[in-house]
C-alpha positions in Angstrom: 0.0 -0.1 -0.3 3.1 2.5 0.7 4.4 1.9 -3.1 3.4 4.5 -5.2 1.2 3.4 -8.1 2.7 3.4 -11.8 1.2 5.5 -14.2 2.7 4.2 -17.2 0.8 3.0 -20.3 1.2 -0.8 -21.1 1.9 0.8 -24.8 4.2 3.8 -25.7 1.9 5.5 -28.0 3.1 9.6 -28.7 0.4 11.8 -28.6 2.1 14.0 -31.3 1.5 10.8 -33.7 -2.2 10.7 -32.4 -2.1 14.2 -33.2 -0.6 13.8 -36.9 -2.9 10.8 -37.6 -6.1 13.6 -36.9 -4.4 15.9 -39.3 -4.3 13.5 -42.0 -8.0 12.1 -41.5 -8.8 15.8 -41.6 -7.2 16.6 -44.7 -8.9 13.2 -46.3 -12.2 14.2 -45.3 -14.9 11.6 -45.7 -18.0 10.2 -44.6 -19.5 9.2 -41.1 -19.4 5.7 -39.8 -22.0 3.9 -38.2 -22.0 6.7 -34.8 -22.9 9.0 -37.5 -20.1 11.8 -36.2 -18.6 13.7 -38.8 -15.2 15.6 -38.7 -16.9 18.8 -38.2 -18.6 17.4 -34.9 -15.4 15.5 -33.8 -13.6 18.9 -33.6 -16.1 20.5 -31.4 -14.5 18.2 -28.4 -11.2 17.9 -29.8 -9.1 18.4 -27.3 -10.9 15.5 -25.4 -12.0 13.2 -28.2 -7.7 13.1 -28.9 -6.8 12.2 -25.4 -9.4 9.8 -25.2 -8.4 8.1 -28.3 -4.9 8.1 -27.2 -5.3 7.2 -23.3 -7.8 4.2 -24.7 -5.0 3.4 -27.7 -2.1 3.6 -25.2 -3.8 1.2 -22.7 -4.5 -1.6 -24.7 -8.4 -1.0 -24.3 -9.3 0.5 -27.4 -11.8 -1.7 -29.4 -13.0 -0.8 -33.0 -16.6 0.1 -33.2 -18.6 -1.8 -36.6 -18.0 -0.7 -39.5 -20.6 1.0 -41.9 -21.1 -1.1 -44.9 -21.8 1.0 -48.3 -22.5 -0.5 -51.2 -21.1 1.4 -54.6 -21.9 -0.2 -58.3 -19.5 -1.6 -60.0 -18.4 0.4 -63.1 -18.3 -2.4 -65.8 -22.1 -2.7 -64.2 -21.2 -6.2 -63.0 -22.9 -5.8 -59.5 -21.7 -3.5 -56.1 -18.8 -3.3 -54.0 -19.1 -2.9 -50.3 -16.9 -0.3 -49.0 -16.7 -0.4 -45.1 -16.7 3.4 -43.4 -15.3 3.7 -40.1 -15.9 6.5 -37.7 -13.8 9.7 -37.2 -12.2 8.4 -34.0 -11.6 4.5 -35.8 -9.7 6.1 -39.2 -7.5 8.3 -36.6 -6.5 5.4 -34.7 -6.0 3.3 -37.8 -3.7 6.3 -39.1 -1.7 5.7 -36.0 -0.8 2.2 -36.5 -0.4 3.1 -40.6 2.0 5.5 -39.8 4.3 3.3 -37.4 3.7 0.4 -39.6 4.4 1.8 -42.7 7.9 3.1 -42.3 9.1 -0.3 -41.5 7.6 -2.1 -44.5 7.8 0.6 -47.1 11.4 -0.1 -47.6 11.0 -4.0 -48.6 8.3 -3.4 -51.2 9.1 -4.5 -54.5 9.7 -1.4 -57.3 6.8 -2.5 -59.2 4.5 -2.2 -56.6 2.4 1.2 -57.1 -0.4 1.2 -55.0 -0.8 3.4 -52.1 2.6 4.2 -51.6 4.4 7.6 -51.5 6.2 9.0 -54.7 4.0 6.1 -56.9 1.1 6.9 -58.6 -1.4 4.9 -61.0 0.3 6.8 -63.8 3.7 5.2 -63.1 2.6 2.0 -63.1 0.7 3.1 -67.0 3.6 4.4 -68.0 6.0 1.5 -66.8 3.1 -1.0 -68.6 3.2 1.2 -71.9 6.8 0.4 -71.9 6.9 -3.4 -71.4 4.1 -3.9 -73.8 6.7 -2.3 -76.5 8.9 -4.9 -75.5 7.2 -8.1 -74.9 4.7 -9.6 -77.1 2.1 -10.7 -74.4 0.6 -9.7 -70.9 -1.1 -11.6 -68.3 -3.9 -9.3 -67.8 -4.8 -10.5 -64.0 -7.9 -10.3 -61.5 -8.4 -11.9 -58.1 -11.9 -12.3 -57.4 -12.9 -10.7 -54.3 -9.4 -9.9 -53.1 -10.5 -7.3 -50.2 -12.8 -9.5 -48.9 -10.9 -12.9 -49.2 -7.6 -11.9 -47.4 -6.8 -14.9 -44.9 -6.6 -13.2 -41.4 -3.8 -15.8 -40.2 -1.7 -15.2 -43.1 -2.0 -11.1 -43.1 -1.2 -11.4 -39.1 1.7 -13.3 -40.1 3.4 -10.9 -42.2 2.4 -8.1 -40.3 4.1 -9.5 -36.9 7.5 -10.0 -38.8 7.6 -6.4 -39.4 7.0 -5.2 -36.0 8.0 -5.0 -32.3 5.3 -3.1 -31.0 2.7 -5.6 -29.7 0.0 -2.7 -30.0 0.1 -2.5 -33.5 -0.4 -6.4 -34.0 -3.3 -6.1 -31.2 -5.0 -3.2 -32.9 -4.9 -5.0 -36.7 -6.2 -8.2 -35.0 -9.3 -6.1 -33.8 -10.1 -4.1 -37.1 -10.1 -7.3 -39.2 -12.8 -9.2 -36.8 -14.5 -6.0 -36.7 -18.2 -6.6 -37.3 -19.6 -5.0 -40.4 -22.8 -3.0 -40.0 -25.6 -3.1 -42.8 -28.3 -0.1 -43.4 -30.4 -2.3 -41.8 -28.5 -1.9 -38.3 -27.9 -5.5 -38.9 -24.3 -7.3 -38.3 -22.3 -9.2 -40.5 -19.3 -11.2 -38.8 -16.3 -11.0 -40.8 -13.6 -14.3 -40.5 -11.7 -13.2 -43.8 -11.0 -9.8 -45.9 -10.3 -6.2 -44.8 -12.8 -4.1 -45.4 -12.5 -1.2 -48.0 -12.4 2.1 -47.1 -10.6 1.9 -44.0 -7.6 4.0 -43.3 -5.1 0.9 -42.5 -6.6 -1.7 -45.7 -4.2 -0.7 -48.4 -1.2 -0.8 -46.5 -2.2 -4.4 -44.9 -3.2 -5.1 -48.7 0.2 -4.1 -49.9 1.7 -6.4 -47.1 -0.3 -9.3 -47.7 0.5 -9.3 -51.6 4.1 -8.6 -51.3 4.5 -11.9 -49.6 2.0 -13.4 -51.9 3.0 -12.5 -55.0 5.7 -9.7 -55.4 8.3 -11.5 -53.8 7.0 -15.0 -54.8 7.3 -13.8 -58.2 10.9 -11.9 -57.8 11.9 -15.8 -56.6 10.1 -17.8 -59.2 10.3 -15.8 -62.2 13.2 -13.3 -61.5 13.1 -12.1 -65.3 9.7 -11.5 -65.9 8.2 -8.1 -65.2 5.0 -6.8 -64.0 2.9 -3.9 -62.6 0.8 -4.1 -59.5 -1.5 -1.5 -58.3 -3.4 -2.7 -55.5 -5.0 -6.0 -56.5 -4.9 -4.8 -59.7 -2.0 -6.5 -61.9 -0.4 -7.1 -65.3 2.2 -9.8 -66.2 4.8 -9.7 -69.0 6.0 -12.3 -70.9 7.8 -12.8 -74.4 5.6 -16.2 -75.9 2.2 -17.8 -75.8 3.6 -20.8 -73.9 5.5 -18.8 -71.7 2.6 -16.8 -70.6 0.3 -19.6 -69.8 2.9 -21.5 -67.8 3.3 -18.1 -65.7 -0.5 -17.8 -65.4 -1.0 -21.5 -64.5 1.8 -20.9 -61.6 0.2 -17.8 -60.8 -3.1 -19.4 -60.1 -1.6 -22.1 -58.0 0.2 -19.9 -56.0 -3.1 -17.7 -55.4 -4.8 -20.5 -54.2 -2.2 -21.6 -51.7 -2.6 -18.2 -50.0 -6.5 -18.8 -50.0 -6.9 -16.4 -52.8 -8.9 -16.6 -56.7 -8.2 -15.8 -60.3 -11.2 -14.4 -61.7 -11.8 -16.9 -64.5 -13.6 -14.7 -66.8 -11.6 -11.5 -66.4 -7.9 -12.8 -66.1 -7.0 -12.8 -69.8 -3.9 -13.8 -71.5 -3.6 -10.7 -74.2 -1.3 -10.3 -77.4 0.0 -6.7 -77.9 -0.7 -6.6 -81.5 1.3 -3.6 -83.3 2.7 -2.9 -87.2 5.3 -5.4 -85.8 3.2 -8.0 -84.3 0.9 -9.0 -87.1 -0.1 -12.5 -85.5 -3.9 -13.4 -85.3 -5.2 -13.6 -81.6 -8.7 -13.2 -79.9 -7.6 -11.0 -77.1 -5.4 -8.0 -78.3 -6.8 -5.5 -75.4 -6.6 -5.2 -71.8 -8.0 -2.3 -69.0 -5.3 -1.2 -66.6 -6.0 1.6 -64.1 -9.1 3.1 -66.5 -6.6 2.9 -69.5 -7.6 0.6 -72.4 -4.3 -0.6 -74.0 -4.5 -2.2 -77.5 -3.5 -1.3 -81.0 -3.6 2.2 -82.0 -2.9 4.2 -85.3 0.2 7.1 -84.0 2.9 8.9 -85.9 6.3 8.1 -86.0 9.2 10.9 -86.0 9.1 11.2 -89.8 5.4 11.6 -89.9 4.6 8.3 -91.1 1.7 6.4 -89.8 2.1 3.1 -88.0 0.4 1.0 -85.5 1.1 1.1 -81.8 0.1 -0.8 -79.0 -0.3 2.2 -76.6 -3.2 2.9 -74.1 -6.2 5.9 -73.5 -8.6 6.2 -71.8 -11.0 2.9 -70.8 -14.5 2.6 -72.4 -15.8 2.6 -69.0 -13.7 5.7 -68.0 -15.3 7.8 -71.2 -18.9 6.4 -70.5 -18.2 7.6 -66.5 -17.1 11.1 -67.9 -19.9 11.5 -70.4 -22.6 10.7 -67.8 -20.9 13.3 -65.5 -21.2 15.9 -67.8 -24.8 14.7 -68.5 -25.5 14.9 -65.2 -24.2 18.5 -65.3 -27.4 19.5 -67.2 -25.3 22.8 -68.6 -27.8 23.8 -71.2 -30.6 24.3 -68.6 -28.1 27.1 -67.1 -29.1 29.9 -69.0 -29.0 32.4 -65.7 -25.4 31.5 -65.7 -22.7 32.6 -67.6 -20.3 31.0 -69.2 -17.7 32.2 -66.5 -19.8 31.1 -63.8 -20.1 27.4 -65.7 -16.2 27.5 -66.7 -15.5 28.1 -62.8 -17.8 25.2 -61.8 -16.9 22.5 -64.0 -13.0 23.3 -64.4 -11.3 21.5 -61.8 -13.5 18.4 -62.4 -12.4 18.9 -66.1 -8.6 19.3 -65.2 -8.9 16.3 -63.2 -9.9 14.1 -65.7 -6.9 15.8 -68.1 -4.1 15.5 -65.2 -5.0 11.5 -65.4 -6.5 10.4 -68.6 -4.8 13.0 -70.9 -1.6 11.9 -69.7 -1.2 8.9 -72.7 -2.7 9.4 -76.2 -5.1 12.5 -74.9 -6.8 12.5 -78.5 -9.1 9.7 -77.2 -9.9 12.1 -74.4 -10.5 15.1 -76.2 -13.0 13.3 -78.1 -14.8 12.6 -74.9 -14.6 16.1 -73.5 -16.1 17.7 -77.1 -19.0 16.6 -75.2 -19.2 19.4 -73.1 -19.1 22.2 -75.9 -22.5 20.6 -77.4 -24.0 21.2 -73.8 -22.3 25.1 -74.1 -23.9 25.4 -77.8 -27.5 24.0 -76.2 -27.3 26.7 -73.7 -26.4 29.6 -75.8 -29.2 28.6 -78.0 -31.4 28.8 -74.8 -29.9 32.0 -73.8 -29.7 34.2 -77.2 -32.8 34.4 -78.6 -30.4 35.0 -81.8 -28.7 31.9 -81.5 -32.0 29.7 -81.6 -32.6 27.1 -83.9 -29.4 28.3 -85.7 -26.6 25.5 -84.8 -23.7 27.1 -87.2 -24.3 30.3 -86.0 -24.4 28.9 -82.5 -20.7 27.0 -83.1 -19.1 30.1 -84.5 -20.6 32.1 -81.5 -18.6 29.5 -79.2 -15.6 29.3 -81.6 -15.2 33.2 -81.3 -15.7 32.8 -77.3 -12.4 30.8 -77.5 -10.3 32.6 -79.8 -10.5 35.4 -77.4 -10.8 33.2 -74.1 -8.8 30.2 -74.8 -8.6 29.5 -71.5 -11.5 30.5 -70.2 -12.7 26.2 -70.4 -9.7 23.7 -69.4 -10.9 21.6 -72.2 -9.9 24.3 -74.9 -7.1 24.9 -73.4 -6.1 21.1 -73.9 -7.4 21.0 -77.4 -11.2 20.1 -77.2 -12.1 23.8 -79.2 -15.6 24.2 -80.4 
């Protein structure tokens, strides 16, 4: 009774780390979780909320709440994908663990792993894939069926344990993996496999799992074969069809060993056809990170037309862009000026150009021309002199574009009326 009671915590977690994690979560924004508490509501009592979170994490008493399940339709229309939305406090706690674990595992990751890594992007992966398609005749387009829903918890925890000396990191990763999903009707779904997409820790855990399941295994088994992987989306390059079939069979066997399965309909062997590779094969195109790789017309340095195997905005991405443009209903905003419309849509269009316009921009320009079609309809509704006069309308837009070529970012990029 005479001995002073210890005030130290079982786990040493810096308050500064919790604060930095909060700043990252705040910068990323995001929806509310099952408690319906937004970031703004969390910040009303910020100091106490962060202290409580730090105290529970440091004492080992933090138990994550259920993750709110949100279904979003897949881009290809084949169904829906379930995202898991944690609470604000849970996102901060996950970021604390991610900030602690990432410096340990990041130096070990394969150079051809691009997803959710610092100083790497999806465009880097697309560019590297383009270069390798020029040098290799065949591609294996890999699709892992329901990857985020199929991750083996035991194997993942084993992989994480190899890269941290902090018991609390492993403890909380285990608790997050087993946290249930809460559906819209309030029912809870227990989970014994997988990690929900949408959480702050899931991308890092997915990279750790696939580093051992795929990247490191490929480096051991097929050290001369290049690949690009962005999360669970991967492309493997081969020199012959025979080699591609052999490697694909080996990858399928490896995925089965770690509890994963290749999608039988979406995993394909593709021939990189161009002017020099003129074989006739059923599959000569594939999609990767919003780009479609296929034979396209191009000009060489001497201005001679030839066929190249290059990426451009995918059909699915172009369709989504056109649907977004249609949803703006620009032609009905006759009370707005062109400058006001430009200020509203330019940030979104600039994002499309920066991503989908990196390679073979002319394909994207063709899609962005739909904006001018709606602007022409806007002009005919706004000005009586242009009604039922389509040619005069297009001449009006052309004069505006000549006078103010930077008014709309798609005009500056080349999509001129």
